[in-house]
C-alpha positions as CSV (number, residue, x, y, z in Angstrom):
1,M,22.6,23.5,11.8
2,R,19.4,22.7,9.7
3,T,20.8,19.3,8.9
4,R,21.3,18.5,12.6
5,T,17.8,19.5,13.4
6,F,16.4,17.4,10.6
7,V,18.3,14.4,11.7
8,V,17.2,14.7,15.3
9,L,13.6,15.1,14.4
10,S,13.8,12.2,12.0
11,V,15.3,9.9,14.6
12,L,12.6,11.0,17.1
13,V,9.7,10.3,14.6
14,L,11.3,6.9,13.7
15,F,11.5,6.1,17.4
16,L,8.0,7.1,18.2
17,V,6.6,5.1,15.1
18,S,8.5,1.9,16.1
19,V,7.3,2.1,19.6
20,S,3.7,2.7,18.6
21,C,3.7,-0.8,17.0
22,A,5.5,-2.5,20.0
23,P,4.3,-5.8,21.4
24,G,1.6,-5.6,24.2
25,N,-0.6,-3.4,22.1
26,V,-4.4,-3.7,22.7
27,R,-5.1,-4.4,19.0
28,F,-3.7,-7.9,19.3
29,H,-6.4,-8.9,21.8
30,E,-9.0,-9.2,19.1
31,K,-6.9,-10.7,16.3
32,P,-3.6,-12.5,17.4
33,A,-0.3,-11.2,16.0
34,G,0.9,-13.2,12.9
35,F,4.1,-13.5,10.9
36,F,4.6,-9.9,9.8
37,A,3.9,-8.6,13.3
38,G,6.4,-11.1,14.6
39,L,8.9,-9.8,12.0
40,W,8.4,-6.3,13.0
41,H,8.6,-7.1,16.8
42,G,11.9,-8.9,16.1
43,L,13.3,-6.0,14.2
44,I,12.5,-3.5,17.1
45,C,13.5,-6.0,19.9
46,V,16.4,-3.9,21.1
47,I,14.3,-0.8,21.3
48,T,11.4,-2.6,23.1
49,F,13.8,-4.3,25.5
50,I,15.3,-1.0,26.6
51,I,12.0,0.6,27.0
52,G,10.6,-2.5,28.8
53,L,13.3,-2.0,31.5
54,F,11.5,1.2,32.5
55,T,7.9,0.5,32.0
56,D,5.4,-2.5,32.3
57,K,3.4,-1.2,29.3
58,V,5.8,-2.3,26.7
59,S,7.0,-5.9,26.3
60,M,9.5,-7.5,24.0
61,Y,7.3,-10.3,22.8
62,E,3.6,-10.4,22.1
63,V,1.8,-13.1,24.1
64,S,-1.3,-12.9,22.0
65,N,0.2,-14.4,18.8
66,S,-0.8,-17.0,16.3
67,G,1.9,-19.4,17.3
68,S,4.6,-20.8,15.1
69,W,4.2,-18.2,12.4
70,Y,4.7,-15.4,14.8
71,D,7.7,-17.2,16.4
72,L,9.3,-17.6,12.9
73,G,8.8,-13.9,12.1
74,F,10.1,-12.8,15.5
75,L,13.2,-15.0,15.1
76,L,14.0,-13.7,11.6
77,G,13.4,-10.1,12.7
78,A,15.6,-10.5,15.7
79,A,18.4,-12.2,13.5
80,I,18.3,-9.3,11.2
81,A,18.3,-6.7,14.0
82,L,21.1,-8.3,16.0
83,G,23.3,-9.2,13.0
84,G,22.5,-12.9,12.5
85,S,25.2,-15.5,12.7
86,G,26.7,-15.4,9.3
87,R,30.2,-14.2,10.3
88,G,30.4,-16.6,13.2
89,S,30.4,-19.7,11.0
90,R,33.0,-18.5,8.6
91,R,36.5,-20.0,8.9
92,K,39.3,-17.6,9.8
93,K,42.5,-17.8,7.7
94,R,45.6,-18.3,9.8
95,I,48.6,-16.2,8.8
96,C,51.8,-17.7,9.9
């Protein structure tokens, strides 16, 4: 029972920490989001997408960004979070 409580609390804390750094944060108005912010936003894109369906305060992509570096970080983070495309390009062996 203690293990279950620990797991639930850990997931809750991880969820709250990841959402607190979501795109649309006020801190990016002074200094635009860069590569590492884009990487983080790409990693949590699934979570922010689900939350963004229910609220207007959280968006999936930071509009106040530094340009290409943020885009590259977001793309890499999203590829990691969504599984990339490594398996799709591998040839399948036919067994006849």
